[in-house]
Structures are given as structure tokens and as C-alpha cells.
C-alpha angles and dihedrals in degrees: 000000000000092000091051092054093048090049091055092051090050091053091050092051091048091050092048091049091051090045092054091047093049092059102236095101101051088117091058089047089052091049090050092050094047102044110012106040098025099102094180095060130085130166092217098072133059110275099239130114093210108053092201091066123081126236106249112218117190119196147169135170136223118215112223102171144349099231100183143341105205108203096188095046091036095225138128122217115198139172106226139166112224118206121195129182129186140145127247108200092196096057106066133120144172109258092211090064092058105043092278093299106167101173136039125192116205141155119277094243091082096050138065110247130191114256096231117165137180102254096201097045115143099188121123096224093048096242087171090089104100096193090068092072115099101210116134125258125228115224120198123206092252092056098262112147123203121193122183116192123185107203142168106212135177117214130183114256125185103229117216106207099176093107099030122183091018092049136135118219124203111199123181129208106202117194125183145138116282097203110018123077125211096275089057103036126015127189125215134181126238092196137011097237142030121282108247098178092114099032117141112208117245123235092220105038142039115223104231102178145320134219139182126211133181115222134189112201130183111218125195092238097060135053093219130048121258124227122225137171119222120201113196124203118195114201133183118206119238103234098193094102094049092041096057098032103039116009101044094044089049091052092048093047093048096049088042089055091047090050090069086082087071092058120094114274093238093056107115093196091072094082093044092051092050092049091051090053090048093052092047093050088049090056090050090052090053090052091051093048090055091054098052132067120251104262123157095181099073137023114229118236092239091049091053090048092050090047091052090049092051093047091050091052090046090052091050090052091049094048091045089057090048094050092045090058096048094091098098136150096229122089120267113260116254094240091054091046089052094048096046102040103027102035113020107026097054089055096051135071089272092074095094090044090051091053093049092048092052091051095048096038091221101155097157091077101035125030092208101108110060092161092056091052093050090049090051091054092049090047093052092047090051091049091052091052091049090049094058091044089055091047090051091049091048094050091049089053090049092053091047093048092048090072092063105024133068117255095251090062093070093071091072092051096051092077114089113234100231095176092078095050130082125254095258092054092049090050091052091044092053091046092054093043088055092058097028107030093177111023089176128013124229092243091056090047095052098034108259143307094315092064095239120139115267118268097198101067093152089055089053091050091048091051090049091051091050090052089049091052091049092051092047090051090051091048091050090054092048092046090048090056090047090049091051090050089047092053090048091049089048091055090046089054091049091049092047092050091047090051093052093046091050091047093052096039098045093041093052092043093048093047091048094050092046092051090046090053091049091052089060091066109112113243097196134048127250119297 
């Protein structure tokens, strides 16, 4: 059994010896000479002959994809390719001794590797440690080591939400040694930016620019400064999603809510429409709050815009309630009358309408001419008084004529000659005749069936006065109804004017604030 085992080992050694001599296993021979028989080499120590000199590690990265920029967690997840270069003075050879082999690719377990980490990593499993990756390392004959690492890393990024969603974000990726200080390990850049040859464009961000900077920082923990390399990625958010799903609906809802001022004051749907807009804008604000990080230091641009929209809708609801309760039965206060009709109304589009109303005296449609209405009441009262004076004069003439004229002649004189009277008197006469067709009969006027003149003239006068009082009472009732309708129309005019003023004022104010907020959006990237 023992002889059998020794014989197998002998055959393997013979085959290896023949393989080396045949030339196909020079790479294995090189590996044996570098790592198995090289007694002066160890992967545990820095690969320098002079221990006072640092290991110079050169690096750069290539950005393949921006995976995610998490606003709430304030982190940036990227897919990058990390490239590191350094020299190992113990691992060199003459290519002519090994069939002109100039490069050897081996696993990292046989080689010393720099302990670079991502300083601002926010991952739980600490994926920022680059030496945990198991990709192979390329060794060149002069000792140059090349290590390519494809990695998906998550780094902390301080999110500036002032101009959200038109914001620029500047996210750093800070790499450095965790254990070695500058005298032991020094970092250098191979280029001043990030390689974008293989970059895949993001659907949420535009890549504005990249930069790379070498830093040497003295920390309180260490006697010597530590070197790090910071790669900066500047991104600009694509605002199309927020524009069409948040901003435009908010604009439409706000102007829709403000448009209720153009509806008639008696429309009950005005309040319901405004409340619907308020609830919808509240839901949109909840959506926006879920997108943004919790930050009490600044107010995001979109948040300010949504707040202005909500305040505008709230103001429209408040003013709608005020205008809806303006239809009262009491007279309009003098100060409000002065403000509406002497200050505001002449400056608005109702000025020409107001002038035409005053000329026509049509106060039933517009309550804008209180003086005209009062004059109309006085004119009707004067016409009523003149009517009864004419009737008294006519009856006196009848009694006087009855002494000299047959009784059948009075019938012709009982008709009032309206052709000689003015239009106002005729209007009052017809109005009274409608309610009192015969204020005084012919028999009473001439004294009875026998055609003799009346003997009870005081009784006739008393009856005429009672008729006059009844007509005046009726006129007062009619005028009272007209006055109530006038007061109601006056309040309607006040409410309508208030609606138009609120519509113009709030619309202009909201548009101005919105445009002012949009002008705050930065047009250039960080400097």
C-alpha cells in the first residue's frame, strides 16, 4: 500500500517535469517560483523593499449606472467599476525565462491588497470594503498589479431639497485606506474625473458632471494624515414626472377653485366644488411629503408651491362663505356702500354698466343707483297726491255744474281727461283705477237718483280722504316690497363685486407667487 502511494507521487513528478520541459506549463512554473519557492515574499506585509517608503496606489472608477437616489434615506446607489494599480517589488520576473510570459492572473489570496474602503458607505453589511471582493488580480512582469472590481455601492448623500423637484444633487464617493496612513500608503489619481465610457443614462436624473479630488486629512486618532480620493457625481433631477403628476394638477385645481368666484352667488355648488379641490390638493400634498426627506431646516420649492395652492383654495372657500351670506334684509352700511360703489366699482369693468344704469334708472336689475330709486318713490308719491287733488277739483266742478245741467250730463264729465296730464300722472291714475275702479260713483257725485246736487259734501270729502289713505297704504306696501327687493339686489351687487375683486386679486397674486417660485430654480450646476 505504501509502495503504491509512492509510485503515484513519482509518476506525478515525472509528468510535471516533462510538462515543464515541454513549455506548456511555464505559467505554473512562474507561479511556483513567485509564491511557493520565494522565501522572501509574504502577502501579509506591504510589498516594498524599503519600509520607509509608502506603497503608491493609483486608482480611478468608471460609472456604469445610477441605480437609485433615495431622497428619504439620503443615499446614492451606483454601479461602478473600481480600478486600482500598485507595484509589488517582490513579484517581478524576466519574461524570457518563462516563455515570454508578461502577465499572470491569480486570485487575491496570494497577494497583498490595499485595504481601501468607502468612507461614506451606509450599507449594513459594510460593502464599502474593497478587499472583500474576490475578483482576480493581474500581475505584470515588472511588479505592477491591476485590480478591477465591479461593485454596487450605497453611499451617503446629503440631499438638498430647496429646489425639489428642480434640484441639483452633489453626491461624493470617498475612498481611502482604513489602516495605513500617508507614510505607509499613498493614493494617487490617474484622471481628474470619472470614466463615463460605459455609463447607462438614468430615467430619473441627468448626469451633469463628475470630478475626482485627492485629499490628505489629519484625524485626531492618528499621528499622520490619511490620504483619500473623493469622486463627486453631480445629478439634476428630471422633473417631468412631478410636473405632470403634481404641479400641473395643482395649478388646474387652484384656478378651478378660484373660478368659483365667477359663478352666481346663489349657486350652492360653489362650496362643494371648493371643498373637492381642497381635498384633492391635500392628497397631492401627502404624495409629495412621502417623496421628500424629513428636513426642518429648509422648505422645498414644491412644498411651498403646494402650500400656496392650498392657502389660495382655503381663501376661496372663506370668501365664498362670506359672499354667500351677504344676501340680507338690512340695509348696506354706508362705509361698505362707499367702498364698493365709490372706490372699487368705478375702477372695474362694471364702470360702463354703472353709467348706463344711472342714465336709464333701471334699479330692478342692478342695485347700483340708490338715488334713482329714492327719486322714483318721491315721484310716485307726488303723482298720487296730484291725482287726488285733480279728483277733488273734478268733483267740485261736477257739483257746481249740477245746479245748471241735467243729471244725464254728468256721465260725460266723470271720465278723466288723461290727454292733458303728464305720463307720471297717467301711470298713477291707471294704477289706482286698477285697485279702485270707481273711487266715487256718479250718484254720489251729483247727489242721488233724483239728479239733485249732493247735500252731504263733508261726507263726500271724508270718503275721498279715506280712499286716498287706502291708496297710500297700498303704495307703501308696494314700495316696501320694492325696497326689500332693492336691498336684496344691492347685496347681490356687493357680493358680485366682491367675487370679481377676489377672483382678480387672488388669481394675480397666485400667478405672481408661482412665477416667483419658478424663477428661484437654479439654471446652472454647482460651481
